[in-house]
C-alpha positions in Angstrom: 223.3 246.6 52.0 222.4 245.1 48.6 221.5 241.4 47.9 223.8 239.2 45.7 222.8 235.9 44.3 224.8 233.5 41.8 224.5 230.2 40.3 226.2 227.7 38.3 224.8 224.1 37.6 222.1 222.5 35.3 219.1 224.5 36.0 217.9 227.7 34.0 219.9 230.3 35.9 217.5 233.2 35.3 214.7 231.3 37.2 217.1 230.6 40.2 218.5 234.3 40.2 215.1 235.9 39.9 213.8 233.7 43.0 216.8 234.4 45.0 216.5 238.2 44.3 212.8 238.1 45.5 214.0 236.3 48.8 216.8 238.8 49.3 214.8 242.1 48.5 214.6 243.0 52.1 218.3 243.9 51.7 217.6 246.5 48.9 214.7 247.1 46.7 215.4 250.3 44.3 216.6 248.3 41.4 217.4 244.9 40.1 219.2 243.0 37.6 220.8 239.8 36.3 223.5 238.6 33.9 223.5 235.2 32.6 226.1 233.4 30.4 225.3 231.5 27.2 227.9 232.2 24.6 227.6 235.7 25.5 226.6 237.8 28.4 222.7 238.4 28.7 222.4 241.5 31.0 218.9 242.7 32.0 218.4 245.4 34.8 215.6 247.9 35.9 214.9 250.5 38.3 212.4 249.3 41.0 211.5 245.9 42.5 212.4 242.6 41.4 208.8 242.3 40.1 209.4 245.0 37.7 212.5 243.2 36.3 210.3 240.0 36.2 207.9 241.7 34.2 210.3 243.0 31.7 211.6 239.5 31.3 208.2 237.9 30.8 208.6 237.6 27.1 212.3 237.3 27.0 214.1 234.0 26.7 217.2 234.2 29.0 219.2 231.0 28.3 222.1 229.7 30.2 222.9 228.0 33.5 225.4 230.4 35.0 224.7 233.7 36.2 224.6 236.5 38.7 222.0 238.9 40.1 221.5 241.8 42.5 219.0 243.8 44.1 220.2 247.3 45.2 220.0 249.8 48.1 221.8 253.0 46.5 224.8 254.4 48.0 226.6 256.0 44.9 224.2 257.1 42.4 220.5 257.4 42.5 218.1 254.6 41.6 218.0 254.1 37.8 218.3 251.7 35.1 221.9 252.8 34.5 223.0 252.7 38.0 221.5 249.3 38.5 223.8 246.1 38.8 225.3 244.2 37.1 227.9 246.3 35.7 230.0 245.2 32.6 233.3 245.7 31.1 233.5 248.1 28.2 233.7 245.2 25.8 230.9 243.5 27.6 232.8 240.2 28.3 232.5 240.1 32.1 230.0 241.3 34.6 230.0 242.0 38.1 227.7 242.6 41.0 228.8 244.4 44.2 227.6 245.0 47.7 229.7 247.5 49.8 231.4 251.0 49.2 234.7 251.6 47.2 236.0 254.4 49.5 238.8 255.5 47.0 236.6 255.2 43.9 237.0 258.8 43.1 240.7 258.8 42.7 240.5 255.6 40.7 237.7 256.9 38.6 239.8 259.9 37.8 242.9 257.9 37.0 240.9 255.3 34.6 239.1 258.3 32.9 242.7 259.6 31.9 243.5 256.4 30.6 240.4 256.3 28.3 237.6 254.4 30.2 234.1 255.9 29.8 231.9 255.7 32.7 228.1 255.1 31.9 227.0 255.1 35.7 227.5 257.0 38.9 228.5 254.1 40.8 231.5 253.1 42.6 231.1 249.7 41.3 231.8 250.7 37.7 235.3 251.6 38.9 236.0 248.1 40.0 234.9 246.8 36.7 237.3 249.0 34.7 240.1 248.5 37.1 239.8 244.8 36.7 239.7 245.2 32.9 242.7 247.3 32.7 244.7 245.0 35.0 243.9 242.2 33.0 244.5 243.7 29.6 247.7 245.6 30.6 249.4 242.5 32.3 247.8 239.6 30.3 246.2 238.2 33.6 243.4 235.7 33.8 240.1 237.1 35.2 240.8 235.5 38.5 244.2 237.1 38.9 243.0 240.4 37.5 240.4 240.4 40.4 242.7 239.7 43.1 244.9 242.4 42.1 242.1 244.8 41.8 240.8 244.0 45.3 244.3 244.8 46.6 244.1 248.2 45.3 240.6 249.2 46.2 240.0 250.5 49.7 236.7 250.0 51.4 234.3 247.0 51.5 233.0 244.6 48.9 231.0 241.5 48.3 231.3 240.6 44.6 230.4 238.1 42.2 231.8 237.9 38.8 231.0 236.0 35.5 232.4 236.1 32.0 231.2 235.2 28.6 234.6 233.9 27.8 234.4 231.1 30.3 230.8 229.6 30.7 232.3 227.2 33.6 233.4 229.8 35.9 231.9 231.9 38.9 234.1 233.9 41.2 233.0 235.7 44.2 235.1 237.4 47.1 234.4 239.5 50.2 235.5 241.9 52.7 233.2 243.6 55.0 230.1 242.4 53.1 228.6 238.8 53.7 228.5 236.1 51.0 227.7 232.3 51.5 228.4 229.7 49.3 225.6 226.9 48.9 226.6 223.5 48.0 224.3 221.3 46.0 224.5 218.1 44.1 226.4 219.2 40.9 225.4 222.9 41.5 226.5 225.8 43.6 224.8 228.9 44.8 225.9 232.2 46.1 223.9 234.6 48.4 224.4 237.6 50.7 222.7 235.5 53.3 221.0 232.1 53.4 217.6 233.1 52.1 218.0 232.5 48.4 220.1 229.1 49.0 217.7 227.5 51.5 215.2 226.3 48.7 217.9 224.3 47.0 220.5 223.2 49.7 221.2 223.5 53.4 224.8 222.8 52.9 226.7 226.1 53.1 230.3 227.5 53.5 230.7 230.8 55.0 233.4 233.1 53.5 235.4 235.3 55.7 236.9 238.7 55.0 239.8 238.7 52.6 238.6 235.4 50.9 237.6 234.5 47.4 236.1 231.4 46.0 236.4 230.2 42.4 233.6 228.0 41.6 233.4 225.4 38.6 231.0 222.9 37.7 233.0 220.3 39.2 233.8 221.9 42.4 235.2 225.0 44.2 238.3 226.3 45.9 238.7 229.0 48.5 241.8 231.2 48.7 242.8 234.4 50.3 243.0 237.6 48.2 246.8 237.0 48.4 246.3 233.5 46.8 246.8 231.3 49.8 244.8 228.1 49.6 242.3 227.5 52.5 240.4 224.5 54.0 236.7 225.4 54.5 234.2 223.6 56.6 230.7 222.9 55.2 228.1 223.8 57.6 224.3 223.0 57.8 221.7 225.7 57.8 219.4 226.1 60.6 216.8 227.8 58.5 214.1 226.0 56.4 211.9 227.2 53.5 208.7 227.6 55.6 210.5 230.1 58.1 211.2 232.6 55.1 207.7 232.3 53.6 204.8 234.5 54.7 202.8 231.4 55.9 199.3 233.1 54.9 200.1 236.5 56.5 199.7 239.7 54.3 203.3 240.8 55.4 206.3 239.4 56.9 206.3 242.0 59.6 202.7 240.8 60.9 203.9 237.2 60.9 207.0 237.9 62.8 205.0 240.0 65.4 202.6 237.0 65.8 205.6 234.5 65.9 206.9 236.1 69.2 205.3 233.5 71.6 207.2 230.7 69.5 210.4 232.6 69.1 210.6 233.5 72.9 210.0 229.9 73.7 212.8 228.9 71.2 215.0 231.5 72.9 214.6 230.1 76.3 214.3 226.3 75.4 217.0 224.5 77.0 218.4 227.4 79.0 215.7 228.1 81.6 215.1 224.8 83.5 212.7 225.1 86.0 212.8 221.6 87.5 216.3 222.1 88.3 216.0 225.9 89.2 218.8 226.4 86.7 219.8 228.7 83.9 222.2 227.5 81.4 223.9 229.7 78.6 226.1 227.4 77.0 227.7 230.1 74.6 229.1 231.9 77.7 229.9 229.2 80.0 233.8 229.4 79.6 233.8 233.2 79.9 231.1 233.7 82.6 233.8 234.3 85.3 235.5 237.0 83.3 232.0 238.6 82.8 231.1 238.4 86.4 234.6 240.0 87.5 234.3 242.6 84.7 235.1 246.1 85.8 232.6 247.5 83.2 230.5 246.1 80.5 230.2 248.0 77.3 227.3 247.3 75.1 227.6 248.3 71.4 224.6 248.1 68.9 222.7 250.0 66.4 218.9 250.7 65.8 216.6 248.4 67.5 219.5 246.5 69.0 220.7 249.7 70.6 217.2 250.0 72.3 217.4 246.2 73.6 221.0 247.2 74.7 219.5 250.1 76.9 217.1 247.5 78.5 220.1 245.3 79.1 221.9 248.2 80.9 219.1 248.5 83.2 218.9 244.7 83.7 222.7 244.0 84.3 222.9 247.0 86.7 219.9 246.1 88.7 220.7 242.3 89.0 224.4 242.0 88.8 225.4 245.4 89.9 228.1 245.7 87.2 228.5 249.2 85.7 227.2 249.2 82.1 227.7 251.8 79.3 225.6 251.5 76.1 227.4 252.9 72.9 226.0 253.3 69.5 228.3 251.1 67.4 228.6 253.7 64.6 230.2 256.0 67.0 232.2 253.7 69.2 235.4 253.6 67.3 235.4 257.3 66.0 235.4 258.7 69.3 238.7 257.0 70.7 236.8 255.3 73.7 238.5 254.7 77.1 239.0 251.0 77.3 241.0 249.4 79.9 242.0 246.0 81.6 239.0 244.6 83.1 236.4 246.0 80.6 234.3 243.7 78.5 232.5 244.6 75.2 229.1 243.0 74.3 227.8 243.5 70.8 224.2 243.0 69.7 223.0 242.5 66.1 220.2 240.6 64.6 221.8 239.7 61.2 225.3 239.5 62.7 226.7 241.5 59.6 226.0 245.1 60.9 229.0 247.1 59.6 229.3 249.5 62.3 228.9 246.8 65.0 231.8 244.8 63.1 233.9 247.9 63.3 233.4 248.3 67.0 234.3 244.6 67.6 237.6 245.2 65.8 238.2 248.4 67.7 238.0 246.7 71.0 240.0 243.6 69.9 242.8 245.9 68.8 243.1 247.1 72.3 242.9 243.7 73.8 239.5 243.8 75.2 237.3 240.6 75.2 234.2 241.0 72.9 231.1 238.7 73.2 228.2 238.7 70.9 224.4 238.3 71.0 223.1 237.6 67.5 220.4 235.7 65.6 222.2 234.6 62.5 224.2 231.3 62.8 227.4 231.6 61.0 227.3 235.2 60.7 230.4 237.4 60.8 229.7 238.7 64.2 229.2 235.2 65.6 232.5 234.0 64.1 234.5 237.2 65.0 233.5 237.5 68.7 235.2 235.5 71.3 231.8 233.9 72.7 228.3 234.7 72.7 224.6 233.7 72.6 222.4 233.0 69.7 218.8 234.3 69.9 217.2 231.3 68.0 214.4 233.6 67.0 214.1 232.3 63.4 214.7 234.2 60.3 213.4 238.0 60.4 212.6 239.2 56.9 210.6 242.2 57.7 212.9 245.4 57.7 211.4 246.7 60.8 212.7 244.5 63.6 210.1 242.9 66.1 210.9 239.3 67.2 214.5 240.0 67.3 214.0 242.8 69.8 212.0 240.7 72.3 214.4 237.9 71.9 217.4 240.0 72.6 215.9 241.5 75.6 215.0 238.0 76.6 218.8 236.9 76.4 220.0 240.0 78.0 217.6 239.3 81.0 219.1 235.8 81.0 222.6 237.1 81.0 221.8 239.5 83.9 220.3 236.6 86.0 223.2 234.4 85.4 225.8 237.2 86.3 223.5 237.7 89.5 223.4 234.1 90.4 224.9 233.3 93.8 226.1 236.9 94.1 223.3 239.3 94.5 220.1 237.2 94.3 219.2 234.3 96.3 218.1 230.7 95.0 214.6 231.4 96.0 214.8 234.6 93.9 216.2 233.1 91.0 213.5 230.3 90.9 210.9 233.2 91.2 212.4 235.1 88.3 212.8 232.0 86.1 209.1 231.0 86.5 208.1 234.5 85.7 210.4 234.4 82.3 208.8 231.0 81.5 205.4 232.5 81.6 206.3 235.2 79.2 205.4 233.6 75.7 202.0 232.9 77.0 201.3 236.4 78.1 202.6 237.7 74.7 199.9 235.4 73.1 197.3 237.3 75.4 198.7 240.6 74.2 198.5 239.4 70.7 194.7 238.8 71.1 194.2 242.5 71.5 195.0 243.0 67.7 191.3 244.1 66.9 191.3 246.8 69.7 194.8 248.0 68.5 193.6 248.2 65.0 190.6 250.5 65.9 192.9 252.7 67.7 195.1 252.8 64.4 192.0 253.8 62.5 191.6 256.8 64.6 195.3 258.0 64.5 196.4 256.9 61.1 196.5 260.6 59.7 198.5 262.0 62.7 201.5 264.0 61.7 203.5 263.5 65.1 203.4 261.1 67.9 205.1 261.2 71.5 206.0 257.9 73.2 206.8 258.0 76.8 208.0 255.5 79.5 210.2 255.2 82.5 212.6 252.8 83.9 212.7 249.6 81.8 210.0 251.1 79.5 211.8 254.1 78.5 213.8 252.1 75.9 210.4 250.7 74.9 209.1 254.2 74.2 212.2 254.8 71.8 211.5 251.4 70.3 207.9 252.3 69.6 208.7 255.7 68.2 211.3 254.1 65.9 208.8 251.5 64.6 206.3 254.1 63.7 208.9 256.3 62.0 210.3 253.3 60.0 207.1 251.9 58.3 204.5 254.7 58.4 206.8 257.8 57.9 205.0 259.6 60.7 207.4 261.8 62.8 207.6 260.2 66.3 209.8 260.6 69.4 210.4 258.6 72.4 211.4 260.2 75.8 211.7 259.4 79.4 208.4 260.3 80.8 209.8 263.1 83.1 211.9 264.6 80.3 208.8 265.6 78.7 208.6 268.8 81.0 212.0 269.8 79.8 210.9 270.6 76.1 208.6 268.2 74.5 205.6 269.4 76.4 205.6 272.5 74.3 204.5 270.4 71.3 201.3 269.0 73.0 198.0 270.0 72.0 194.7 268.3 70.9 196.3 267.0 67.7 199.5 265.5 69.5 198.9 261.6 70.2 200.9 260.7 73.2 201.6 257.1 74.1 202.3 256.2 77.7 203.5 253.0 79.1 202.1 253.0 82.5 202.4 249.4 84.0 201.8 249.5 87.8 205.5 249.0 88.8 207.9 251.1 90.7 207.3 254.2 88.4 203.6 254.0 88.2 202.7 257.0 90.4 205.1 259.4 88.5 203.9 258.4 85.4 200.4 259.2 86.3 201.5 262.6 87.0 202.9 262.9 83.6 199.7 261.7 82.0 197.8 264.3 84.2 200.1 267.0 82.6 199.4 266.0 79.1 195.7 265.6 79.7 195.7 269.3 81.3 197.0 270.4 77.8 194.4 268.5 75.9 196.8 265.9 74.7 195.3 262.8 73.3 196.6 259.9 75.3 196.8 256.1 74.6 198.0 254.3 77.5 199.3 250.7 78.0 198.6 249.4 81.5 198.0 246.2 83.6 194.7 244.1 83.3 192.2 245.3 85.7 193.7 249.0 86.1 190.6 251.3 85.4 192.5 254.3 87.0 193.6 255.7 83.6 190.0 255.7 81.9 189.4 259.1 82.9 192.6 260.5 81.5 193.1 258.6 78.4 191.4 258.4 75.1 192.3 254.8 74.9 193.7 252.2 77.3 195.4 249.0 76.2 195.4 246.5 79.2 198.0 243.7 79.0 199.0 241.0 81.6 201.1 241.9 84.5 204.6 240.5 85.1 207.8 241.3 86.9 208.8 244.8 86.3 212.1 243.7 84.6 210.1 241.7 82.1 207.7 244.2 81.3 209.4 245.5 78.0 208.7 241.8 76.4 204.9 242.7 76.9 204.7 246.3 76.5 206.5 246.6 73.2 203.9 244.2 71.5 201.1 246.7 71.3 203.5 249.4 69.8 204.6 247.0 67.2 200.9 246.3 66.3 200.0 250.0 66.4 202.8 250.9 64.0 201.9 248.0 61.7 198.3 248.7 61.3 198.8 252.5 61.0 201.3 252.0 58.2 199.0 249.5 56.4 196.2 252.0 56.6 198.4 254.6 55.1 199.2 252.6 52.1 202.9 252.1 53.2 205.0 249.1 52.3 205.7 247.7 55.8 208.1 245.0 54.7 210.0 247.5 52.5 210.0 250.7 53.8 211.4 253.5 51.7 215.1 254.3 52.0 215.7 251.4 54.4 217.2 247.8 54.2 217.3 245.0 56.6 221.0 244.3 57.2 223.1 247.6 57.2 226.4 246.3 55.8 227.7 249.7 54.7 228.7 252.6 56.9 
């Protein structure tokens, strides 16, 4: 979950590395460091944010045009200067940065200690440094070959970059389970855990696959497998541009991304929903649509916010296509020996396309011969390349750690998949036309919801000191209740729980008193009358109720402290609207509590370790 950046070219490397680390900081931000080659290795690292490292270097001249950098999310060893990357060999002649987990580091550390190596950190990465050093010295190997042999010994995941003071013309990188991208410029090359640190300089990139190593020199690069088999790699063009990864005048990326949702949903639907033709086209699934339609069962695997979108997808696909759906936590999928049989299809969902648990679910399904399709946002990501087919969100880069526009785009894609599966089978042509028109209206309705920002900010002012929240919804909006609670927990550190509204009576109602804010999603749909009863039950116990309902609905005013009224839409599309006030409520509460909403404690954007 850490961020890696590397550079070799003619520019001052320290400047490129520090700018790159700032763009990667959403991947980890408890410490940061750089190593620059200029005759020797100049290594500088600090606990804290990248700005703390920059401040420490403000009066230090770091010369050199080759270097690596790292921003950390701790796995082994608490955040400290000592545990920060880069880590260097005992002689100080080479340095490494590492994203991932070396699972057999304990045994390796014990063995290396017995052979005289001294460890100065608590990290698993330092084991890799000393192992490379030992293999190089004992066997007279080049640094490149020592790295290859070391990577065959370690068990676990890694994305690494290595530089050496003995070769100012060499940058080596390799990956297994942790993403790495090579940026190709004019006479210069860049490395990044994702495209964010590269897009300022080049749009030409090479995606490294698992088990691949790239050796970069100033005149070019060569990609080989860890077993030293040469590979031909295609150069791709990034879809991102620099403006998309800037804040654009907003105080936080999260707020920018909330406000971008009308545009991101338009982009998600563009070219897919064709009203003039009464057609829905999902190009990435054309060749497998018959297999999906004939599936015995669809298993959706995802994590976090994507798992909540998957729950909405379960409701959508079962309601429209009448295909049984099961939603799995990707983190549990492969460990519980799931029953997978011929006729099953696995669908995975991930914003980043690099989520380690979701990748593991893909591989578990493939080992059993089950087709796997993907829904992800990041073009060229590992999940996009490892699945058999899929659909991109086209939501644009999401930098804020708490996912917002990716959720609504995921639900939109799942709604389109559900309708496409139902087309010509369980819904009529007239019904399809009606549903597509309703979907096309969603971006404008989201804009109307965003206009309620001032009202939601006032509600946040009232509840910012609450210790607990309860979120309740039914049907399609039960997963939205889960997502609303998750957003509040992630960025404001307030304990919150989401439940199906009827389940409140089976335990959570014991928590309700005048100090417990309860958020109800109460749209006038098929579950509305039941939700009203649940609101009455909370009001009878003096709970403080915030309700989200349709424009023009005054029925809830007598029961609720606050009512947020949003445009009506088709019931199956309501999550795309009801989630937006919950995103804004969480955002404003977190800001008022002085929390860093873009970099909440203990979290990172792309979970690339188990």
